[in-house]
N, CA, C and O atoms as CSV, one atom per row, in Angstrom:
chain,resi,resn,atom,element,x,y,z
A,1,MET,N,N,-3.115,47.214,29.298
A,1,MET,CA,C,-3.007,45.587,29.362
A,1,MET,C,C,-1.630,45.335,28.891
A,1,MET,O,O,-1.263,46.235,28.136
A,2,ALA,N,N,-0.750,44.423,29.080
A,2,ALA,CA,C,0.449,44.127,28.804
A,2,ALA,C,C,0.412,42.829,27.311
A,2,ALA,O,O,-0.374,41.884,27.241
A,3,VAL,N,N,0.993,43.019,26.756
A,3,VAL,CA,C,0.655,41.753,25.732
A,3,VAL,C,C,2.118,41.076,25.737
A,3,VAL,O,O,3.177,41.597,25.387
A,4,ILE,N,N,1.922,39.939,26.165
A,4,ILE,CA,C,3.228,38.897,26.369
A,4,ILE,C,C,3.342,38.049,25.172
A,4,ILE,O,O,2.296,37.540,24.769
A,5,THR,N,N,4.449,37.806,24.523
A,5,THR,CA,C,4.576,36.904,23.452
A,5,THR,C,C,5.046,35.672,23.866
A,5,THR,O,O,6.215,35.771,24.240
A,6,GLN,N,N,4.592,34.519,23.952
A,6,GLN,CA,C,4.944,33.166,24.348
A,6,GLN,C,C,5.338,32.114,22.903
A,6,GLN,O,O,4.915,32.283,21.759
A,7,TYR,N,N,6.232,31.062,23.372
A,7,TYR,CA,C,6.460,30.276,21.901
A,7,TYR,C,C,6.269,28.716,22.912
A,7,TYR,O,O,6.947,28.293,23.848
A,8,VAL,N,N,5.361,28.302,22.405
A,8,VAL,CA,C,5.113,26.987,22.941
A,8,VAL,C,C,5.665,25.817,21.891
A,8,VAL,O,O,5.536,25.763,20.668
A,9,VAL,N,N,6.214,25.055,22.652
A,9,VAL,CA,C,6.693,23.842,21.884
A,9,VAL,C,C,5.551,22.551,22.158
A,9,VAL,O,O,5.170,22.223,23.281
A,10,VAL,N,N,5.125,21.937,20.930
A,10,VAL,CA,C,4.003,21.286,20.982
A,10,VAL,C,C,4.326,19.873,20.412
A,10,VAL,O,O,4.447,19.963,19.190
A,11,ARG,N,N,4.506,18.614,20.854
A,11,ARG,CA,C,4.693,17.486,20.382
A,11,ARG,C,C,3.325,16.415,20.518
A,11,ARG,O,O,2.514,16.130,21.400
A,12,ASN,N,N,3.505,16.139,19.551
A,12,ASN,CA,C,1.920,14.748,19.475
A,12,ASN,C,C,0.674,15.446,20.313
A,12,ASN,O,O,0.026,14.812,21.146
A,13,GLY,N,N,0.468,16.583,20.045
A,13,GLY,CA,C,-0.701,17.441,20.502
A,13,GLY,C,C,-0.753,17.803,21.925
A,13,GLY,O,O,-1.714,18.233,22.563
A,14,GLU,N,N,0.725,17.499,22.403
A,14,GLU,CA,C,0.858,17.568,23.891
A,14,GLU,C,C,1.822,18.948,23.942
A,14,GLU,O,O,2.853,19.107,23.290
A,15,GLU,N,N,1.323,19.742,24.726
A,15,GLU,CA,C,2.143,20.786,25.159
A,15,GLU,C,C,3.577,20.637,25.809
A,15,GLU,O,O,3.675,20.339,26.999
A,16,LYS,N,N,4.385,20.790,25.229
A,16,LYS,CA,C,5.825,20.331,26.153
A,16,LYS,C,C,6.515,21.381,27.019
A,16,LYS,O,O,6.848,21.200,28.190
A,17,MET,N,N,6.696,22.522,26.299
A,17,MET,CA,C,7.205,23.738,27.039
A,17,MET,C,C,6.702,25.274,26.738
A,17,MET,O,O,6.016,25.462,25.733
A,18,THR,N,N,6.969,26.152,27.426
A,18,THR,CA,C,6.611,27.472,26.945
A,18,THR,C,C,8.034,28.613,27.197
A,18,THR,O,O,8.635,28.855,28.244
A,19,PHE,N,N,8.233,29.096,25.958
A,19,PHE,CA,C,9.417,29.934,26.304
A,19,PHE,C,C,8.885,31.294,25.795
A,19,PHE,O,O,7.791,31.424,25.246
A,20,THR,N,N,9.894,32.445,26.065
A,20,THR,CA,C,9.715,33.795,25.757
A,20,THR,C,C,10.511,34.091,24.744
A,20,THR,O,O,10.360,35.201,24.233
A,21,SER,N,N,11.389,33.321,24.287
A,21,SER,CA,C,12.172,33.515,23.202
A,21,SER,C,C,12.233,32.177,22.185
A,21,SER,O,O,12.407,31.001,22.504
A,22,LYS,N,N,12.039,32.734,20.909
A,22,LYS,CA,C,11.878,31.964,19.647
A,22,LYS,C,C,13.092,31.298,19.715
A,22,LYS,O,O,13.014,30.070,19.759
A,23,ALA,N,N,14.275,31.837,19.737
A,23,ALA,CA,C,15.601,31.060,19.878
A,23,ALA,C,C,15.543,30.022,20.636
A,23,ALA,O,O,15.803,28.952,20.087
A,24,GLU,N,N,15.164,30.005,22.223
A,24,GLU,CA,C,15.031,29.193,22.980
A,24,GLU,C,C,13.910,27.629,22.864
A,24,GLU,O,O,14.152,26.481,23.236
A,25,ALA,N,N,12.724,28.184,22.223
A,25,ALA,CA,C,11.655,27.132,22.052
A,25,ALA,C,C,12.367,26.469,20.620
A,25,ALA,O,O,12.222,25.275,20.356
A,26,ASP,N,N,13.115,27.356,19.780
A,26,ASP,CA,C,13.359,26.545,18.512
A,26,ASP,C,C,14.842,25.372,19.263
A,26,ASP,O,O,15.035,24.231,18.843
A,27,ALA,N,N,15.431,25.833,20.048
A,27,ALA,CA,C,16.540,25.058,20.514
A,27,ALA,C,C,16.266,23.601,21.467
A,27,ALA,O,O,16.952,22.582,21.538
A,28,HIS,N,N,15.105,23.929,22.081
A,28,HIS,CA,C,14.189,22.840,22.344
A,28,HIS,C,C,13.560,21.751,21.506
A,28,HIS,O,O,13.555,20.524,21.614
A,29,ASP,N,N,13.001,22.636,20.588
A,29,ASP,CA,C,12.285,21.896,19.459
A,29,ASP,C,C,13.203,20.841,18.938
A,29,ASP,O,O,12.845,19.677,18.757
A,30,LYS,N,N,14.447,21.313,18.698
A,30,LYS,CA,C,15.646,20.780,18.287
A,30,LYS,C,C,16.224,19.459,18.795
A,30,LYS,O,O,16.549,18.493,18.103
A,31,MET,N,N,16.308,19.608,20.381
A,31,MET,CA,C,16.508,18.662,21.043
A,31,MET,C,C,15.883,17.629,21.072
A,31,MET,O,O,16.334,16.488,20.965
A,32,LEU,N,N,14.150,18.159,21.307
A,32,LEU,CA,C,13.516,17.170,21.452
A,32,LEU,C,C,13.225,15.989,19.615
A,32,LEU,O,O,12.672,14.914,19.382
A,33,ASP,N,N,13.879,16.894,18.875
A,33,ASP,CA,C,14.110,15.734,17.750
A,33,ASP,C,C,15.193,14.723,17.740
A,33,ASP,O,O,15.165,13.570,17.308
A,34,MET,N,N,16.339,15.513,18.412
A,34,MET,CA,C,17.099,14.559,18.445
A,34,MET,C,C,17.015,13.227,19.486
A,34,MET,O,O,17.660,12.179,19.479
A,35,VAL,N,N,15.861,13.751,20.456
A,35,VAL,CA,C,15.721,12.932,21.319
A,35,VAL,C,C,14.658,11.366,20.727
A,35,VAL,O,O,14.734,10.152,20.917
A,36,ASP,N,N,13.773,12.252,19.992
A,36,ASP,CA,C,13.497,10.843,19.013
A,36,ASP,C,C,14.075,9.943,17.709
A,36,ASP,O,O,13.549,8.952,17.202
A,37,GLU,N,N,15.300,10.598,17.346
A,37,GLU,CA,C,15.991,10.025,16.805
A,37,GLU,C,C,16.950,8.955,17.445
A,37,GLU,O,O,17.513,8.071,16.800
A,38,LEU,N,N,17.052,9.142,18.707
A,38,LEU,CA,C,18.193,8.332,19.633
A,38,LEU,C,C,17.277,7.292,20.240
A,38,LEU,O,O,17.717,6.153,20.399
A,39,MET,N,N,16.011,7.599,20.598
A,39,MET,CA,C,15.566,6.467,21.303
A,39,MET,C,C,15.164,5.194,20.484
A,39,MET,O,O,14.690,4.352,21.247
A,40,PRO,N,N,15.209,4.661,18.813
A,40,PRO,CA,C,15.276,3.738,18.548
A,40,PRO,C,C,16.572,3.395,18.665
A,40,PRO,O,O,16.683,2.176,18.796
A,41,LEU,N,N,17.681,4.020,18.672
A,41,LEU,CA,C,19.060,3.569,18.898
A,41,LEU,C,C,19.130,2.854,19.995
A,41,LEU,O,O,19.672,1.749,20.012
A,42,LEU,N,N,18.551,3.448,21.103
A,42,LEU,CA,C,19.178,3.511,22.570
A,42,LEU,C,C,18.146,1.804,22.873
A,42,LEU,O,O,18.573,0.892,23.581
A,43,GLU,N,N,16.936,1.780,22.211
A,43,GLU,CA,C,15.930,0.519,22.655
A,43,GLU,C,C,16.772,-0.505,22.364
A,43,GLU,O,O,16.804,-1.401,23.208
A,44,GLY,N,N,17.546,-0.640,21.291
A,44,GLY,CA,C,18.738,-1.541,21.404
A,44,GLY,C,C,19.770,-2.108,22.320
A,44,GLY,O,O,20.448,-3.133,22.246
A,45,CYS,N,N,19.693,-1.103,23.249
A,45,CYS,CA,C,20.830,-1.094,24.300
A,45,CYS,C,C,20.128,-2.165,25.724
A,45,CYS,O,O,19.172,-1.909,26.458
A,46,GLU,N,N,21.006,-3.339,25.710
A,46,GLU,CA,C,20.374,-3.889,26.853
A,46,GLU,C,C,20.598,-3.858,28.453
A,46,GLU,O,O,20.191,-4.522,29.407
A,47,ALA,N,N,21.634,-2.517,28.222
A,47,ALA,CA,C,21.817,-2.099,29.377
A,47,ALA,C,C,20.604,-1.245,30.102
A,47,ALA,O,O,20.495,-1.254,31.328
A,48,LEU,N,N,19.687,-0.497,29.239
A,48,LEU,CA,C,18.775,0.466,29.502
A,48,LEU,C,C,17.329,-0.701,29.683
A,48,LEU,O,O,16.818,-1.300,28.737
A,49,GLY,N,N,16.998,-0.774,30.770
A,49,GLY,CA,C,16.267,-1.753,31.185
A,49,GLY,C,C,14.613,-1.429,30.513
A,49,GLY,O,O,14.071,-2.165,29.688
A,50,ASN,N,N,14.058,-0.282,31.032
A,50,ASN,CA,C,12.771,0.497,30.515
A,50,ASN,C,C,12.812,1.289,29.676
A,50,ASN,O,O,13.841,1.414,29.013
A,51,GLU,N,N,11.811,1.993,29.468
A,51,GLU,CA,C,11.376,3.143,28.588
A,51,GLU,C,C,11.518,4.406,29.301
A,51,GLU,O,O,11.588,5.379,28.551
A,52,GLN,N,N,11.576,4.639,30.489
A,52,GLN,CA,C,11.975,5.864,31.276
A,52,GLN,C,C,13.335,5.905,31.090
A,52,GLN,O,O,13.780,6.901,30.521
A,53,GLN,N,N,14.373,4.726,31.574
A,53,GLN,CA,C,15.694,5.005,31.309
A,53,GLN,C,C,16.299,5.308,29.890
A,53,GLN,O,O,17.401,5.801,29.648
A,54,ILE,N,N,15.300,4.889,28.982
A,54,ILE,CA,C,15.842,4.750,27.457
A,54,ILE,C,C,15.599,6.628,27.002
A,54,ILE,O,O,16.255,7.437,26.345
A,55,GLU,N,N,14.655,6.662,27.563
A,55,GLU,CA,C,14.154,8.399,27.533
A,55,GLU,C,C,14.911,8.856,28.215
A,55,GLU,O,O,15.639,9.448,27.419
A,56,ASP,N,N,15.283,9.018,29.141
A,56,ASP,CA,C,16.165,9.952,29.809
A,56,ASP,C,C,17.621,9.737,29.445
A,56,ASP,O,O,18.307,10.753,29.558
A,57,MET,N,N,18.175,8.774,29.083
A,57,MET,CA,C,19.491,8.516,28.501
A,57,MET,C,C,19.486,9.297,26.798
A,57,MET,O,O,20.530,9.777,26.358
A,58,ALA,N,N,18.512,9.317,26.188
A,58,ALA,CA,C,18.189,10.248,24.814
A,58,ALA,C,C,18.216,11.459,25.567
A,58,ALA,O,O,19.357,11.921,25.588
A,59,PHE,N,N,17.499,12.049,26.107
A,59,PHE,CA,C,17.450,13.083,26.725
A,59,PHE,C,C,18.675,13.699,27.023
A,59,PHE,O,O,19.001,14.745,26.462
A,60,PHE,N,N,19.545,13.013,28.051
A,60,PHE,CA,C,21.193,13.331,28.335
A,60,PHE,C,C,22.124,13.547,26.992
A,60,PHE,O,O,22.849,14.513,26.756
A,61,LEU,N,N,21.913,12.436,26.218
A,61,LEU,CA,C,23.034,12.468,24.818
A,61,LEU,C,C,22.474,13.497,24.034
A,61,LEU,O,O,23.149,13.701,23.026
A,62,ALA,N,N,21.175,14.440,24.167
A,62,ALA,CA,C,20.712,15.284,23.201
A,62,ALA,C,C,20.996,16.682,23.880
A,62,ALA,O,O,21.197,17.716,23.243
A,63,ARG,N,N,20.984,16.563,25.483
A,63,ARG,CA,C,21.397,17.589,26.157
A,63,ARG,C,C,23.027,18.193,25.779
A,63,ARG,O,O,23.372,19.359,25.587
A,64,GLU,N,N,23.822,16.976,25.756
A,64,GLU,CA,C,25.196,16.993,25.950
A,64,GLU,C,C,25.995,16.521,24.629
A,64,GLU,O,O,27.083,15.945,24.624
A,65,ARG,N,N,25.127,16.936,23.379
A,65,ARG,CA,C,25.708,16.940,22.278
A,65,ARG,C,C,27.273,17.446,21.794
A,65,ARG,O,O,28.101,16.784,21.167
A,66,GLU,N,N,27.342,18.274,22.094
A,66,GLU,CA,C,28.539,18.745,21.756
A,66,GLU,C,C,29.732,17.759,22.349
A,66,GLU,O,O,30.603,17.247,21.645
A,67,GLN,N,N,29.584,17.569,23.983
A,67,GLN,CA,C,30.500,16.511,24.283
A,67,GLN,C,C,30.704,15.160,23.637
A,67,GLN,O,O,31.738,14.541,23.385
A,68,VAL,N,N,29.297,14.845,23.419
A,68,VAL,CA,C,29.063,13.457,22.735
A,68,VAL,C,C,30.031,13.471,21.292
A,68,VAL,O,O,30.649,12.489,20.882
A,69,LEU,N,N,30.008,14.647,20.718
A,69,LEU,CA,C,30.500,14.747,19.086
A,69,LEU,C,C,32.208,14.602,19.563
A,69,LEU,O,O,33.006,13.814,19.055
A,70,ILE,N,N,32.523,15.654,20.744
A,70,ILE,CA,C,34.048,15.500,20.944
A,70,ILE,C,C,34.628,14.142,21.078
A,70,ILE,O,O,35.639,13.768,20.485
A,71,ALA,N,N,33.799,13.306,22.040
A,71,ALA,CA,C,34.624,12.166,22.523
A,71,ALA,C,C,34.363,11.135,21.267
A,71,ALA,O,O,35.066,10.136,21.118
A,72,LEU,N,N,33.424,11.428,20.492
A,72,LEU,CA,C,33.176,10.592,19.313
A,72,LEU,C,C,34.466,10.636,18.302
A,72,LEU,O,O,34.917,9.740,17.589
A,73,GLY,N,N,34.889,11.945,18.482
A,73,GLY,CA,C,36.104,12.421,17.601
A,73,GLY,C,C,35.546,12.976,16.197
A,73,GLY,O,O,36.230,13.016,15.175
A,74,ALA,N,N,33.984,13.470,16.304
A,74,ALA,CA,C,33.692,14.329,15.151
A,74,ALA,C,C,33.631,15.570,15.176
A,74,ALA,O,O,33.267,16.279,14.237
A,75,LYS,N,N,34.032,15.983,16.404
A,75,LYS,CA,C,34.070,17.444,16.602
A,75,LYS,C,C,35.481,17.427,17.356
A,75,LYS,O,O,35.991,16.478,17.951
A,76,LYS,N,N,36.008,18.792,17.168
A,76,LYS,CA,C,37.199,19.236,17.706
A,76,LYS,C,C,36.937,19.991,18.931
A,76,LYS,O,O,36.336,21.020,18.622
A,77,PRO,N,N,37.142,19.911,20.234
A,77,PRO,CA,C,37.013,20.735,21.141
A,77,PRO,C,C,37.288,22.079,21.245
A,77,PRO,O,O,38.468,22.354,21.026
A,78,ALA,N,N,36.716,22.807,21.455
A,78,ALA,CA,C,36.429,24.571,21.679
A,78,ALA,C,C,38.167,24.689,21.909
A,78,ALA,O,O,38.939,23.811,22.294
A,79,LYS,N,N,38.438,26.045,21.540
A,79,LYS,CA,C,39.727,26.494,21.836
A,79,LYS,C,C,39.827,27.076,23.535
A,79,LYS,O,O,40.808,27.704,23.934
A,80,LYS,N,N,38.838,26.798,24.264
A,80,LYS,CA,C,38.962,27.309,25.807
A,80,LYS,C,C,39.988,26.786,26.469
A,80,LYS,O,O,40.287,27.190,27.592
A,81,LYS,N,N,40.846,25.532,25.658
A,81,LYS,CA,C,41.760,24.542,26.488
A,81,LYS,C,C,43.025,25.483,26.403
A,81,LYS,O,O,44.104,25.076,26.835
A,82,ALA,N,N,42.901,26.685,25.873
A,82,ALA,CA,C,44.184,27.418,25.895
A,82,ALA,C,C,44.324,27.989,27.204
A,82,ALA,O,O,45.367,28.076,27.852
A,83,ALA,N,N,43.163,28.374,27.535
A,83,ALA,CA,C,42.964,28.740,29.183
A,83,ALA,C,C,43.536,27.818,30.299
A,83,ALA,O,O,43.935,28.140,31.419
A,84,LYS,N,N,43.462,26.262,29.558
A,84,LYS,CA,C,43.917,25.300,30.341
A,84,LYS,C,C,45.556,25.014,30.967
A,84,LYS,O,O,46.033,24.776,32.076
A,85,PRO,N,N,46.004,25.163,29.781
A,85,PRO,CA,C,47.661,25.126,30.277
A,85,PRO,C,C,47.919,26.147,31.271
A,85,PRO,O,O,48.849,25.880,32.031
A,86,VAL,N,N,47.241,27.409,31.480
A,86,VAL,CA,C,47.441,28.558,32.164
A,86,VAL,C,C,47.006,27.740,33.679
A,86,VAL,O,O,47.828,27.745,34.595
A,87,ALA,N,N,46.180,27.318,33.783
A,87,ALA,CA,C,45.831,26.514,34.852
A,87,ALA,C,C,46.406,25.828,35.492
A,87,ALA,O,O,46.500,25.799,36.719
A,88,SER,N,N,47.161,24.767,34.199
A,88,SER,CA,C,48.026,23.596,34.667
A,88,SER,C,C,49.259,24.281,35.329
A,88,SER,O,O,49.739,23.772,36.341
A,89,LYS,N,N,49.778,25.394,34.807
A,89,LYS,CA,C,50.918,25.863,35.322
A,89,LYS,C,C,51.109,26.493,36.702
A,89,LYS,O,O,52.209,26.867,37.108
A,90,GLU,N,N,49.778,26.603,37.517
A,90,GLU,CA,C,49.300,26.811,38.855
A,90,GLU,C,C,49.587,25.352,39.428
A,90,GLU,O,O,50.590,25.195,40.125
A,91,PRO,N,N,48.796,24.349,39.177
A,91,PRO,CA,C,49.368,23.165,39.947
A,91,PRO,C,C,50.636,22.701,39.799
A,91,PRO,O,O,51.005,21.816,40.571
A,92,SER,N,N,51.528,23.191,38.810
A,92,SER,CA,C,52.840,22.727,38.836
A,92,SER,C,C,53.708,23.395,40.067
A,92,SER,O,O,54.536,22.912,40.839
A,93,ALA,N,N,53.248,24.500,39.938
A,93,ALA,CA,C,53.810,25.470,41.358
A,93,ALA,C,C,53.537,24.307,42.452
A,93,ALA,O,O,54.484,23.844,43.089
A,94,SER,N,N,52.212,23.850,42.650
A,94,SER,CA,C,51.832,23.243,43.791
A,94,SER,C,C,52.447,21.651,43.641
A,94,SER,O,O,52.612,20.919,44.617
A,95,LYS,N,N,52.710,21.314,42.431
A,95,LYS,CA,C,53.721,19.745,42.533
A,95,LYS,C,C,54.845,20.034,43.084
A,95,LYS,O,O,55.071,19.182,43.943
A,96,GLU,N,N,55.805,20.932,43.021
A,96,GLU,CA,C,56.959,21.379,43.383
A,96,GLU,C,C,57.075,21.060,45.077
A,96,GLU,O,O,58.152,20.609,45.468
A,97,PRO,N,N,56.026,21.279,46.037
A,97,PRO,CA,C,56.153,20.785,47.373
A,97,PRO,C,C,55.893,19.762,47.208
A,97,PRO,O,O,56.925,19.200,47.575
A,98,SER,N,N,54.921,18.654,46.760
A,98,SER,CA,C,54.934,17.557,46.547
A,98,SER,C,C,55.999,16.952,46.258
A,98,SER,O,O,56.461,16.096,47.013
A,99,ALA,N,N,56.601,17.307,45.061
A,99,ALA,CA,C,57.940,16.443,44.965
A,99,ALA,C,C,59.021,16.459,46.222
A,99,ALA,O,O,59.898,15.625,46.445
A,100,SER,N,N,58.704,17.643,46.972
A,100,SER,CA,C,59.877,17.205,48.268
A,100,SER,C,C,58.873,16.089,49.150
A,100,SER,O,O,59.375,15.727,50.214
A,101,LYS,N,N,57.864,15.657,48.907
A,101,LYS,CA,C,57.306,14.648,49.657
A,101,LYS,C,C,57.394,13.388,49.037
A,101,LYS,O,O,57.160,12.316,49.595
A,102,GLU,N,N,57.708,13.532,47.967
A,102,GLU,CA,C,57.835,12.331,46.951
A,102,GLU,C,C,59.065,11.222,47.416
A,102,GLU,O,O,58.926,10.003,47.320
A,103,PRO,N,N,60.308,11.908,47.945
A,103,PRO,CA,C,61.519,11.348,48.583
A,103,PRO,C,C,60.996,10.292,49.810
A,103,PRO,O,O,61.081,9.071,49.942
A,104,SER,N,N,60.450,11.307,50.585
A,104,SER,CA,C,59.896,10.533,51.744
A,104,SER,C,C,58.861,9.257,51.473
A,104,SER,O,O,58.956,8.149,51.999
A,105,ALA,N,N,57.826,9.698,50.499
A,105,ALA,CA,C,57.172,8.442,50.171
A,105,ALA,C,C,57.532,7.350,49.756
A,105,ALA,O,O,57.174,6.198,50.002
A,106,SER,N,N,58.652,8.020,48.769
A,106,SER,CA,C,59.459,6.454,48.580
A,106,SER,C,C,60.281,5.963,49.704
A,106,SER,O,O,60.667,4.800,49.592
A,107,LYS,N,N,60.570,6.506,50.591
A,107,LYS,CA,C,61.033,5.544,51.762
A,107,LYS,C,C,59.794,4.912,52.269
A,107,LYS,O,O,60.034,3.711,52.397
A,108,GLU,N,N,58.865,5.118,52.533
A,108,GLU,CA,C,57.535,4.826,52.870
A,108,GLU,C,C,57.427,3.246,52.419
A,108,GLU,O,O,57.374,2.352,53.263
A,109,PRO,N,N,57.398,2.976,50.915
A,109,PRO,CA,C,57.236,1.710,49.908
A,109,PRO,C,C,58.372,0.853,50.555
A,109,PRO,O,O,58.074,-0.306,50.840
A,110,SER,N,N,59.599,1.273,50.813
A,110,SER,CA,C,60.471,0.276,50.940
A,110,SER,C,C,60.534,-0.404,52.146
A,110,SER,O,O,61.052,-1.510,52.298
A,111,ALA,N,N,59.868,0.439,53.219
A,111,ALA,CA,C,59.857,0.201,54.687
A,111,ALA,C,C,58.448,-0.855,54.787
A,111,ALA,O,O,58.374,-1.623,55.746
A,112,SER,N,N,57.378,-0.832,53.760
A,112,SER,CA,C,56.944,-1.327,53.828
A,112,SER,C,C,57.137,-2.922,52.945
A,112,SER,O,O,56.553,-3.969,53.228
A,113,LYS,N,N,58.167,-2.692,51.791
A,113,LYS,CA,C,58.557,-3.906,51.177
A,113,LYS,C,C,58.927,-4.868,52.352
A,113,LYS,O,O,58.479,-6.009,52.459
A,114,GLU,N,N,59.810,-4.265,53.233
A,114,GLU,CA,C,60.563,-4.995,54.080
A,114,GLU,C,C,59.657,-5.960,55.195
A,114,GLU,O,O,60.070,-7.036,55.627
A,115,PRO,N,N,58.693,-5.507,55.465
A,115,PRO,CA,C,57.632,-6.503,56.205
A,115,PRO,C,C,57.256,-7.480,55.642
A,115,PRO,O,O,57.188,-8.620,56.101
A,116,SER,N,N,56.906,-7.007,54.309
A,116,SER,CA,C,55.925,-7.998,53.269
A,116,SER,C,C,57.374,-9.055,53.116
A,116,SER,O,O,57.120,-10.248,53.279
A,117,ALA,N,N,58.683,-8.744,52.854
A,117,ALA,CA,C,59.415,-9.772,52.460
A,117,ALA,C,C,59.446,-10.538,53.623
A,117,ALA,O,O,59.269,-11.741,53.431
A,118,SER,N,N,59.649,-10.123,54.974
A,118,SER,CA,C,59.492,-10.912,56.024
A,118,SER,C,C,58.349,-12.009,56.343
A,118,SER,O,O,58.422,-13.116,56.876
A,119,LYS,N,N,57.121,-11.179,55.741
A,119,LYS,CA,C,56.221,-12.340,56.031
A,119,LYS,C,C,56.221,-13.301,54.951
A,119,LYS,O,O,55.474,-14.265,55.120
A,120,GLU,N,N,56.862,-13.261,53.924
A,120,GLU,CA,C,56.828,-14.203,52.845
A,120,GLU,C,C,57.331,-15.340,53.362
A,120,GLU,O,O,56.609,-16.332,53.460
A,121,PRO,N,N,58.847,-15.356,53.828
A,121,PRO,CA,C,59.301,-16.541,54.227
A,121,PRO,C,C,58.687,-17.324,55.401
A,121,PRO,O,O,58.836,-18.542,55.492
A,122,SER,N,N,57.927,-16.531,56.383
A,122,SER,CA,C,57.345,-17.269,57.441
A,122,SER,C,C,56.227,-17.994,56.596
A,122,SER,O,O,55.995,-19.180,56.831
A,123,ALA,N,N,55.479,-17.269,55.552
A,123,ALA,CA,C,54.159,-18.159,55.115
A,123,ALA,C,C,54.746,-19.427,54.273
A,123,ALA,O,O,54.256,-20.544,54.111
A,124,SER,N,N,55.907,-18.892,53.816
A,124,SER,CA,C,56.555,-20.631,52.969
A,124,SER,C,C,57.266,-21.568,53.962
A,124,SER,O,O,57.555,-22.735,53.699
A,125,SER,N,N,57.487,-21.031,54.970
A,125,SER,CA,C,57.761,-22.124,56.271
A,125,SER,C,C,56.644,-23.151,56.690
A,125,SER,O,O,56.841,-23.933,57.620
């Protein structure tokens, strides 16, 4: 017979989720704590019409808490952005061919200005 250890998150006498790892259960419980704290704040938002929308928004903010903290300036982004400049070098290489397209694109707006200029006098006539 196998023995299976399970961690159950219970809120208000209701079983919410079951996990095989204590760390996962604790993380989910912590998220539910955040949802409980966010609900009263979000209830004051007129854009969220009903209880389900408020709860959904609270869960979203709790799940995305790292990005929310970064957006609010309370936390600095992770150093993963060092990899992004390398990725930005690749688009720079692709921008060079588009730079050759830019002069032709600048010809098109001047061509479009001419018909609009001819339309303006006829509209005022």
